[in-house]
Backbone bond lengths (Angstrom), bond angles and torsions (degrees), N, CA, C in turn:
res aa  C-N    CA-C-N  psi(-1)  N-CA   C-N-CA  omega(-1)  CA-C   N-CA-C  phi
1 T - - - 1.385 - - 1.385 117.83 -
2 P 1.315 118.67 165.57 1.538 118.17 -170.00 1.568 109.43 -65.75
3 L 1.300 117.88 -32.59 1.526 117.62 -179.03 1.589 111.68 -67.94
4 S 1.290 118.46 -34.45 1.433 120.70 -174.70 1.577 110.09 -64.91
5 G 1.290 120.91 -18.35 1.394 125.69 -178.14 1.634 113.81 -88.26
6 L 1.325 110.08 -6.33 1.529 110.68 -179.63 1.442 112.62 -93.63
7 T 1.343 112.90 65.20 1.468 119.67 -170.88 1.471 112.72 -71.50
8 S 1.330 126.72 -14.06 1.472 129.00 175.66 1.450 118.18 -95.95
9 L 1.271 112.51 7.06 1.466 120.25 -171.26 1.621 109.59 -72.15
10 I 1.283 116.71 138.69 1.541 119.64 -178.70 1.498 109.84 -109.79
11 E 1.391 119.97 -29.88 1.374 124.95 -179.55 1.478 110.67 -130.24
12 L 1.443 115.83 137.05 1.376 116.25 177.26 1.557 108.04 -144.36
13 R 1.291 114.97 125.74 1.501 114.18 174.54 1.576 111.19 -119.38
14 L 1.374 110.10 118.67 1.484 117.39 -177.55 1.442 110.24 -122.90
15 A 1.384 115.70 49.92 1.412 117.75 -177.52 1.577 111.74 -75.46
16 A 1.411 115.47 148.13 1.498 121.57 170.03 1.469 108.75 57.33
17 N 1.369 119.87 45.57 1.430 121.57 171.72 1.505 119.98 -116.42
18 S 1.408 116.07 13.03 1.386 120.51 179.81 1.512 114.34 61.73
19 F 1.301 124.52 23.63 1.305 134.46 177.44 1.609 113.92 -58.22
20 T 1.267 113.68 132.46 1.479 117.91 176.18 1.567 109.30 -124.33
21 D 1.261 118.83 -39.49 1.350 127.64 -168.09 1.612 107.42 -104.90
22 L 1.352 119.83 112.45 1.347 122.17 -177.47 1.580 109.36 -98.32
23 S 1.372 119.82 2.97 1.458 118.97 -173.93 1.626 110.18 -62.89
24 P 1.280 130.64 -20.04 1.297 123.39 173.95 1.558 113.99 -69.56
25 L 1.186 115.80 -17.79 1.596 121.24 179.75 1.598 108.26 -84.66
26 R 1.270 120.14 -7.87 1.525 120.12 -177.61 1.355 118.18 -47.81
27 G 1.485 113.34 -44.03 1.427 116.65 -177.01 1.509 118.51 -90.61
28 L 1.307 116.92 10.41 1.543 120.64 -178.96 1.430 107.57 -87.69
29 T 1.308 119.86 65.71 1.528 121.66 -168.40 1.584 106.24 -72.50
30 T 1.339 124.55 -24.11 1.391 123.42 -174.83 1.549 112.49 -77.51
31 L 1.440 116.25 -9.12 1.436 117.41 -179.58 1.494 112.37 -53.77
32 E 1.324 114.23 137.71 1.485 121.45 176.54 1.557 110.02 -116.16
33 Y 1.350 112.21 -32.46 1.496 117.16 172.70 1.360 116.43 -131.30
34 L 1.448 120.21 127.32 1.401 121.24 -174.44 1.540 105.81 -134.20
35 E 1.369 114.32 120.48 1.412 123.31 177.57 1.503 109.41 -101.95
36 L 1.345 122.33 117.71 1.487 126.00 175.56 1.396 109.49 -123.61
37 T 1.327 122.84 34.85 1.428 124.10 -174.42 1.585 109.52 -69.65
38 G 1.322 111.12 142.69 1.530 114.83 170.80 1.488 114.22 71.07
39 N 1.217 119.72 37.05 1.433 121.26 175.11 1.553 111.45 -113.99
40 D 1.346 122.32 -159.10 1.297 123.84 -176.70 1.563 111.40 -122.57
41 I 1.350 114.68 35.31 1.489 124.42 -171.35 1.481 111.33 -75.38
42 T 1.404 111.68 131.57 1.453 117.50 171.39 1.463 116.43 -122.83
43 D 1.463 111.41 -16.77 1.548 120.15 177.98 1.442 107.20 -132.62
44 I 1.465 106.42 127.06 1.442 121.82 -177.09 1.462 109.26 -112.44
45 T 1.296 117.48 11.51 1.501 121.95 -178.12 1.606 110.36 -49.86
46 P 1.227 124.11 -44.07 1.434 122.32 177.41 1.505 117.78 -57.50
47 L 1.328 114.57 -14.52 1.436 115.38 -177.99 1.617 113.40 -86.82
48 S 1.456 111.70 -7.39 1.495 114.15 -176.36 1.539 115.33 -60.06
49 G 1.376 119.98 -25.39 1.352 123.54 -179.40 1.594 115.40 -97.58
50 L 1.389 116.62 10.01 1.423 119.88 178.11 1.471 106.58 -92.11
51 T 1.351 115.15 75.85 1.515 122.24 -173.10 1.551 114.96 -71.50
52 N 1.254 120.12 -9.27 1.533 121.05 -179.83 1.417 108.23 -98.35
53 L 1.395 128.81 1.61 1.330 126.58 178.70 1.575 111.17 -54.81
54 M 1.265 122.50 136.32 1.370 127.11 173.83 1.668 110.15 -119.16
55 A 1.241 108.88 -28.74 1.586 113.83 178.60 1.544 103.39 -142.09
56 L 1.300 108.35 130.17 1.548 120.60 173.14 1.473 110.50 -132.60
57 D 1.412 113.47 128.17 1.388 123.20 -173.74 1.498 110.46 -111.28
58 L 1.237 118.63 101.59 1.481 121.60 -178.74 1.533 113.31 -105.28
59 R 1.323 117.08 6.31 1.554 119.32 -177.06 1.534 115.09 -49.69
60 F 1.300 113.97 146.36 1.487 123.20 175.43 1.506 114.58 58.15
61 N 1.484 109.91 48.27 1.424 120.50 169.84 1.521 102.03 -124.45
62 P 1.363 114.37 74.61 1.479 118.72 -170.14 1.586 118.68 -55.45
63 E 1.401 113.60 -25.74 1.417 116.57 176.56 1.533 116.52 -88.75
64 L 1.151 119.59 -3.45 1.446 127.88 176.21 1.503 109.22 -66.14
65 S 1.282 121.52 121.59 1.523 127.92 179.28 1.512 111.25 -134.02
66 N 1.279 118.54 -31.27 1.526 123.26 -166.37 1.566 104.25 -102.85
67 I 1.315 117.37 105.49 1.551 119.34 168.88 1.446 116.78 -107.20
68 Q 1.367 114.30 27.15 1.573 120.22 179.79 1.541 109.18 -46.81
69 A 1.391 116.44 -39.13 1.492 115.17 -172.33 1.550 112.61 -66.53
70 L 1.308 116.54 -15.42 1.460 123.13 174.44 1.562 112.44 -69.26
71 F 1.382 109.47 -41.62 1.432 119.38 -178.46 1.506 108.55 -75.29
72 E 1.290 117.87 -28.32 1.574 119.85 -179.15 1.555 106.28 -85.28
73 N 1.320 121.10 -11.83 1.532 122.69 -179.14 1.479 109.07 -80.95
74 P 1.360 122.85 107.27 1.498 121.59 -178.07 1.486 114.87 -68.51
75 G 1.489 115.33 -9.70 1.417 120.10 -179.45 1.456 114.52 -83.38
76 I 1.531 115.58 -12.33 1.431 114.45 -171.43 1.418 105.60 -98.68
77 G 1.364 117.11 125.05 1.462 120.89 -175.98 1.586 108.26 -173.18
78 A 1.243 114.38 -150.94 1.396 125.18 -169.39 1.514 109.60 -54.49
79 G 1.413 108.59 131.46 1.499 117.69 -178.95 1.499 116.60 86.16
80 D 1.397 118.43 -10.03 1.454 120.10 175.58 1.490 109.03 -82.19
81 I 1.344 113.09 162.63 1.483 126.60 -176.53 1.554 109.74 -122.59
82 V 1.255 112.98 121.25 1.614 117.83 171.68 1.481 113.67 -121.52
83 E 1.209 119.29 112.32 1.538 122.33 175.07 1.501 109.18 -84.48
84 L 1.225 115.72 126.88 1.476 129.48 -178.31 1.602 113.81 -127.17
85 R 1.297 115.07 11.98 1.549 112.34 178.21 1.539 111.64 -67.18
86 H 1.289 113.67 137.04 1.388 123.56 -178.90 1.515 119.43 68.63
87 T 1.373 111.57 29.02 1.478 116.69 175.06 1.661 101.07 -112.73
88 N 1.268 107.02 -177.68 1.467 116.05 -179.22 1.626 111.38 -110.59
89 V 1.274 115.85 30.33 1.387 120.51 -175.95 1.481 105.17 -76.25
90 S 1.346 114.11 141.64 1.670 118.04 -175.06 1.538 103.38 -79.22
91 C 1.449 107.04 160.02 1.400 117.57 178.89 1.509 107.25 -65.89
92 T 1.213 124.45 -30.10 1.442 127.66 177.50 1.457 113.17 -62.03
93 D 1.289 119.52 -47.48 1.437 125.55 179.76 1.600 108.96 -71.80
94 Q 1.263 113.44 -38.15 1.518 113.71 171.06 1.560 113.72 -54.57
95 E 1.370 114.71 -44.64 1.405 123.04 -175.76 1.580 107.74 -70.21
96 R 1.207 117.06 -40.67 1.541 119.52 171.44 1.358 115.94 -53.88
97 L 1.392 118.70 -40.14 1.392 125.88 -176.61 1.547 105.68 -70.91
98 A 1.235 116.02 -48.95 1.478 118.32 177.78 1.561 116.39 -57.92
99 E 1.405 114.26 -33.65 1.499 118.54 174.31 1.528 111.35 -65.09
100 K 1.286 117.02 -18.08 1.456 118.57 176.90 1.509 109.06 -83.15
101 G 1.233 120.16 -1.19 1.497 126.54 -175.32 1.562 114.90 90.62
102 V 1.303 113.74 4.39 1.551 115.40 177.33 1.447 112.74 -70.70
103 E 1.252 118.21 137.46 1.549 121.91 161.23 1.400 116.51 -78.10
104 V 1.396 113.74 101.02 1.409 121.23 -175.88 1.414 109.24 -94.38
105 R 1.452 114.90 121.74 1.401 125.43 177.86 1.470 116.82 -96.55
106 T 1.308 121.20 115.30 1.475 121.63 179.11 1.583 107.88 -139.31
107 E 1.400 111.48 -178.69 1.498 109.12 178.45 1.467 118.66 -54.22
108 L 1.291 118.72 143.92 1.457 114.39 176.64 1.431 115.27 -65.61
109 F 1.269 122.19 -37.19 1.408 126.55 -179.71 1.484 112.20 -97.55
110 S 1.221 123.28 25.07 1.520 123.39 177.52 1.527 112.02 -69.72
111 S 1.301 118.12 159.29 1.465 122.84 176.02 1.640 109.41 -59.75
112 C 1.314 111.74 -26.15 1.531 116.50 -178.02 1.591 106.84 -76.51
113 A 1.278 115.41 -45.10 1.507 119.55 -175.66 1.502 107.98 -67.33
114 T 1.385 116.07 -38.42 1.499 120.42 -175.23 1.554 107.35 -65.95
115 A 1.372 114.69 -41.36 1.500 121.57 177.76 1.436 113.28 -61.70
116 N 1.282 114.01 -41.47 1.614 121.95 -174.78 1.520 104.13 -69.73
117 R 1.300 119.96 -40.49 1.401 121.82 -179.48 1.643 118.69 -69.85
118 Q 1.266 110.91 -23.96 1.425 117.97 177.64 1.510 117.64 -85.66
119 R 1.269 114.20 -1.18 1.570 123.40 173.99 1.448 111.60 -75.75
């Protein structure tokens, strides 16, 4: 695909494109910022090797629940930002991501945010 050849790309914005298959992004290892807002993404496995990511925007992918690829990505950690508003990612996975030092952005009044404030 044309995307897979852009191996020096640092920033990529693919908002509102009805994407479901992220496999063309697998080789874009220089990416630091990736916006995937408003697509139909359910599987982010191809992102596990994008170790230079510093900001990942997954907002408005309501069927997305599995973010295991982010736990397997050794580059995701302290100082990075992951946007998860309007996804179906569990509170437990959001907490696990935050424990890696990631700034996890979710709805202000979500059940996860409420539970975290009550601790």
